[in-house]
N, C-alpha and C positions, 0 to 999 in steps of 0.2 A: 511642594510635593508632586510628582508625577503620578498621574493616575493612569494604571492601565486595566482595562477592560478585557477581561478572559469571557468567551461564549462558548459554551460546551465543556462539561466536565467529566466528560465519559474516562475511558479507561488509558487512552493516549495523549490525556490532560495531566495524568498525575504527576508525572515528572516535571513536566512545564509548569505547573503551577508551585511545586515543590522548589525548584530553583529561584525563581522570581521571588518567592515569600524569604528563602535564604538570604537575598540577596536585596532584599525590602530596605533594611535600616541603614545599610551602608549606603544605597545608593538614594534613598527617602521616596519611596516609592509604594503607592497603594495599590493593592491587586483585589481588584472586585470579579467574581467569579459568579457568571448568571448561566443557569441548567434549569431544564424542564423540572427536575428534582431537586429542590433547595435541600434537602438531605445529603444528597450527593456530593453538590457545592458546598455544604458547610465540612462535610468528614473533611475534602481535600483541604479547605483552608486551616483545619485542625486548631481552631481558636487562636491563630497568629494575630497578633497585635496589628499588623500591617493588613491583615486581610477582609473581607467582607465577602459574603454568600447571598445570592438573591435567588429569586425563582425569575427564570427568565422564558419569555415566549416569542420565538423569533416572528410568530404572526400577529403579534400585538404590535401595530405599527408606530403606536405613541410611545409605547416602553421601551420599542427599539431605538425611537429618534433622540428621545429623552438620557437612554444611556449611553449612546455613543457620541452624544454633543457634551457630556459631562465626562468625557475622557480623552486623553492625550492621545494615545494610542490603543487600537482594538484588535485582538487576537482572536479571528474566528476558527473553533474547532467543531464547529457545527457539522453536519453532514453536507457534503459538497455543493449540494443543490440549494442550498442555503446562503451560499458565501455572496451571490449577486445582491440577495437583500441589505446584507449588511455592508458592503461595498460601495452600491449607490449611496447609501444615507452618509458612508464615511467621508465621501467625495463631497458630496451636498454642503455636510457641515464643516466640511477641512478639518477631516481627521485622519491620520495615519492606519495603515491596516497590514496585519502580516498574518499568514495563515501557511499551512503544512499541504494544502489542498492544488492539485493539478488548476492552472489559468483556464478558466471558462472563456466563452466568447463574449460572453456578457461583461466579464470583468474586464478583458483584453479590450473591450470599447470604450473604458472608462479612461485609458492611457492618456489621450492627449488633454484632456481636462484635467485629470490628476495632475500632470506634470507643471501645466500652466499655473496651477494653484500650489505649487511645491509640495504635492502630498508623495508621500512613498505607500504603494501598495505592492509588498514583498510576497509574493506565491511561492508556492514548490520549495519548502525548507524544512520538509520533513527528513524521511528517510528516503522513500521511492515514490514519489520525487522528493530531492532533497541532498542528501547526502550522496546519492549515485551521481547527480548533477557537479556537486561542488569537487567530490574525490576524482571523475573523470575529468573535468575541465583542469585541475592541478596536472595530471598526465599529458593530458593533449597540450596545455600550454608549455610544456617543459619539452616534449617530443618537437614541438614547433619552434621553440626557442634555440633549440642546437640545430636547426636545420633539417629536421627529419619529416619526411614526409609521409602522412597516415592513410593507409591503405585499407584497413580493416579495424571496427570495431564493435564488440559484441559486449553486451551488458545484461545481466540476469540478477535477480534478487528474490528471496524465499525467508517467507515469515513462517517458521516451524516449532515443532515442540522440540527441547533440548535432547541429546540423544539417552541421557542418563533418564528421561521419563517417557522416552520412546516406547510405549507397552502396547501397541496395538497393531494388526497385520496392515493398516493404511501407512503405518509412519507419520500420522498426521494428527494435529489437534486444533481446536481452534484459535488463534491469538488476536484475531482481529474481526471485524463485523462479518458474522458467515453469511449474510446475505451476498455481501461482494465474492466470496469464495461460490457459491452456488451459481449466480449469474455470468462468473467470469469467462471472460472471452467470446460473448455472443456476438461478435460481426467478425468482419475480413481481419485477420491479420497481413499486416504488410510490411514488408523489409527488402532491402537490396542485397545481393549477395553477387560478387564477383562483375557487378555494373548490369545484372539482371534483375528487374524487379520481380518480386515473389510476393502470390496473395495465397492465403489459406484459409479456406472457408471454416465456420465453427465446425462442420460435420467432421473435419480433416485435423482441426487443431492439434489434439490429444496425441494423435499417431505420428505429427511432425516434431519430433524432440530429437534433442541432443544431449549427449551425456556431459557432463561438469563434475569437476572433482575440485573441493575448496580447501584447502589447507589440510588439517587434519579432521575435519568435519565429515570427509566421507565424499561419498559419489550422490550426483543429483540429477534428474532430467529435467531439462530447459525446453518449455514450450514459448511459442512467441506471444508477445504482446500485440495489443490489437495495432498501433501504428508507430511502427521504429522510423518511418520515414521523415515525419515531422522534427525528428530530433539532427537530421542534416541543418536546419536553421538554429536548433538550440544550442550546438556545440561546435558552430559555423564551420562544418563540415561537407558543404555542397556538393562537393565534387568527389566525396569520400566511395569507392567501389563496394564496399559491403559494410553494413551497419544494421546491426539486430539486435533489438533488446528483448530479454523474454523472464519468465517468471520461473522459479524453482521450487521441485518437489523431490521428496525421495523416489528412487527406482521402483517401479511399478504403481505408483499412483497414478498415474496417467492412462495406463491401459486398464484401471477399474473406472476411473473417471469417465473413459470411453465410452463405457457402456451405458451411463445415464444421458450421456451426449446423444446416441444414437436412438435409444428409448424413447427421448424426449420430454426426459421428467425433469427437466432444468428450464423448461419453460414457464416463464411467468406472464403470459399472454391472456391465459383464459383460466376458468373455475371448473374444478373438476365436480361433474354433478355427483351430488349425496357424500359430499367428501367425508362430512363428519360421521357417516356410518360405514363407510367402508375400512376395511384392513388394509395393513400395507401389500398383504400378499394380494388382495385386488387389485389395489392401486397398480404394482407393477404388471397385472396380468392384463390391465386395461391397453396397454401399450403394446400387446401381442398378438398376433394372430390366432383365429379361434381352432381349437383342435381338443375335442374331447378325449382323444387318447392319449395324450402328452401331459406331463405336470408342468407348472409353470417353469420351476426350474428347468425341465428340457426346453422348454418351448423359449425360453431367454436365451441357451446354448445355441439351440439353431436358427435365431435371428441376428444373433451378434456372430456368430462364429467363435466362441470362446469355448473350452472344452469343461465337463464336468467337475473331472479333477483339476482344472488348472489353480494357479495361485489367484488369479482375478477372481475367478467363484468363489474360494475362501473368502475371501476378501468381501465379495457381496454377501455370502452369507452370515458372516460375523456382524455384518450392519445390521440384520434382521429384516432385510427388505421382504423375507419370504415366511415372514411369521405371520399370524392370523392375529396380530395386535390391532386394535381401532386406532385411527388416524385421529380422529378428536378435534378435526379442525374444520370451521362451519367456512362455506364458501372459498375455499384454498384453491390456488393454483397448483400445477405439479410442484414448481420451484418451493413454494411455500411448504406442501407435504414433507420433501425430501430434505428441507431443511431443518425441519422438526425432526426428523428422526436421526439427522447427522448431528445436532446441537446434543442429544441425549446420547450419542457414540461417541464425539469427538471433542468432549469438553474437558478442558484442562482441568486435573485434577486439584486437590485443596494444596497440595506440596511441589505441583507441578512448575518446571521453569520453561520460559521460550527460548527460542533463538534466532536470530536475524542473521542470514547468510548471503555476501553479497560479491560478486566477482566482475570486474573489468578484463577484457582481454585488448591490447591494443598491437597490433600489425604495422610494421613503420618501416621504411626504406631510409637509410643514414650511409652517406657516402657509398654506396651502391650495394650496401650489404644488408638483407632482409632480417630483421630482430622482431621479438614480441617481448612487451610487457604485461606480466600479469599480475592486479591488483585485486588483493581479495582479503574480506572482512567478515569476521564472526562475532558475533555479540550474544550473551545469554543473560537472561533477565534475573533481576536479584530476588524478587517474591512475586506474588499475584498482583501488588498495586505497581510497584516499579519494574514492570515487564521489558522484554530487551524491545518490543514494538513500543512502548509508553517512552522509553530512554530514548531509541533513535529519532522517534516523531518529534517527541517532547523538547528534548535538549537541543537542537539546533533553533526551533522558533525561540524558546529562552533568549539562548546566546545572543542571535540576532536582534532582539527587542533590545538588549542590553546595549550590543554595539549600535544600535540607532539611536536610541534615548541618552548616550555619553558622546555622540558626535561622530561616532566613528563611521557609520553608515551613511552616504550623504548623497545617496540616488534617489531621484524622484519617479512618478508614473509606475506603470504595470510593469515589474519586472521578475527575474528567477535570479538565483545565486550563483551565476555561471562567471561574475565576475571576481578578478584577484583579489580587490580590495573587500568582498565580501566572504568569497569561500576561503581565503586564508587565515584571517582570524578565527572563523567559526572552528575549520579543521584542526587546528592547533589547539582551541579550549576542548574540543571534543575527545583528545586522547586523553585527558583528564578522567574521562569518562568511561574508557577503556576502547574507544572506538577509535581503533587504529588499523590500517592499512598495512600489509604485507605485500612489498614488490617485488618481483621477480623477473627478471630479464633473462632471456637467451636468445642466441643466433639461430635463425630458422635455417640458414643452408650458408 
């Protein structure tokens, strides 16, 4: 019996765990799920005969060693900063590891040792990163195979609320880690456009947007991700003139979020004095110049340049940032205070479903003709457990784990799923879960 250790039983793990348990009898697998909350782990196992739930503390080195040493393959669904702790022990004790998260420099440094030991450390096999890599490489390889020259590649993804449940003026609800949303983009975004390097500082990030239409899901705004340039190596597009990766939000979101960026309320580097005693109105006022003659609302308009009767101002008022409600957080950073308020207002309702939207745009030249392929994906969640985020993050991880344990994936070392022998079977099976890209091609001129 092969032993699979899953570390982390959060929302993104739900569909992963179910897939592996559903296939565990056929393939003779034991699924051991560890989480800080054993109750959450037990709930995900659901009394399955081939499942076990344990309380797991990643900081308990002895437990980490024992659990990893007892597994055939380890799936880390922990927060990204903890993957190094798992990866190092996997390599030390000769175990394979699979994760949906980005490859960190610490994990990348394990490549040679993992290769020498014949170990697989497969990373970036979730949705973004993951499905984006695989679906993009499928098209890139097909363009190259017919002799085309790729001249521009743009890719963007968004985790949003499904339109049927979109009932607030921001057209947004939290479908993944709220903290990651609040602190998103807090460094320079960099990409290349027509052979020119472009750098967008954080205070301009939500003003440099492009409009994107995705199938029948409608129109979105795309703002640049931190580092698009590194993907030239990932996709073997070292000489491409234009490459941009971004995040999708509904139209109007970025103008509203830009207000928080300009105010400084997304800062997570210092603590607000007396944070537990101030109100949200006082919190916002802390970031505005003193003027005893103007209201907090008017000062915010003066400071940011928005109009009192604007759509953006309506969004801000709806959030409750001007209300005399106490924050109630001790020693909180501005970002933590903002996050607390947003979690109350942007929470998914008990009947709400989420949605993943993704789009790639490939411009290429073939036989002297300029062409464009647009590859688009829309996935909606099933319920509050098997959300679109859980499905698109967890199912690729699960499929890759099955492919590895059945000998279909033979690669070793620290890798991402940009090879045909990985992306082809994974994408094929993902179609069974409604993860299907729609490709459209046009002549540009």
